[in-house]
C-alpha positions in Angstrom: 87.9 10.6 47.7 90.0 10.4 50.8 88.6 10.3 54.3 88.5 13.8 55.8 88.9 14.6 59.5 89.8 17.7 61.6 93.5 17.4 60.7 93.1 16.9 57.0 90.5 19.7 56.9 92.9 22.0 58.8 95.1 22.4 55.7 92.4 24.5 54.0 93.5 28.1 53.8 96.9 27.5 55.4 100.2 28.6 54.0 102.4 25.9 52.4 105.0 24.8 55.0 106.9 22.7 52.5 107.9 25.8 50.5 110.0 24.3 47.8 110.1 27.5 45.8 107.3 26.7 43.4 104.3 27.5 45.6 101.0 27.7 43.8 98.9 29.5 46.5 97.1 28.9 49.7 93.9 27.9 47.8 95.6 24.7 46.7 97.1 23.6 50.1 96.3 20.1 51.3 97.7 17.8 54.0 100.7 16.0 52.5 101.7 12.8 54.2 105.4 12.4 54.8 106.0 9.4 56.9 107.9 6.2 55.9 104.7 4.0 56.2 103.1 5.1 52.9 102.7 3.8 49.5 100.1 3.0 46.8 97.3 2.1 49.2 98.5 3.4 52.5 99.4 6.7 54.1 101.3 7.5 57.2 99.5 8.9 60.3 98.0 12.4 59.8 100.5 13.9 62.3 103.3 12.8 60.0 102.4 15.3 57.4 102.8 18.9 56.3 100.7 21.6 54.6 101.7 21.6 51.0 100.4 23.5 48.0 99.6 21.6 44.8 103.0 22.5 43.1 105.1 21.6 46.2 103.1 18.4 46.8 103.8 17.2 43.2 107.6 17.8 43.8 107.5 16.0 47.1 105.7 13.0 45.7 108.5 12.5 43.1 111.1 10.9 45.3 113.8 11.3 42.7 113.4 15.1 42.6 116.4 16.8 44.3 114.3 19.9 45.0 112.8 18.1 48.1 115.2 16.6 50.6 114.4 14.8 53.8 115.5 17.9 55.6 112.8 19.9 53.8 110.2 17.2 54.7 111.2 17.2 58.4 111.3 21.0 58.7 107.8 21.3 57.1 106.4 18.5 59.3 107.8 20.3 62.5 106.3 23.6 61.4 103.0 21.9 60.6 102.9 20.1 64.0 103.4 23.4 65.8 100.5 24.9 63.9 98.4 21.8 64.8 99.2 22.2 68.5 98.2 25.9 68.3 94.9 24.8 66.6 94.3 22.2 69.3 94.5 19.3 66.9 97.5 17.8 68.7 97.3 17.7 72.5 100.4 17.5 74.6 
């Protein structure tokens, strides 16, 4: 099980910001790490992430899937960061 913190827990009940057209509902939304520093045993920082439902998260993880571009990832990360600012999770 992954280490939970305020940012990872903030995904519960949120709308999917990745929105790849296959959304499976807010009850499946988790924090989806998007940064370049990730792999089998490492993840990018929690602020380099978006809220993604199970279906969109699966599409995003398949790097060969054309349904998820880097534009989609960046847009979703920006939207998620704005929500995190509103929730007080990211301070400016």
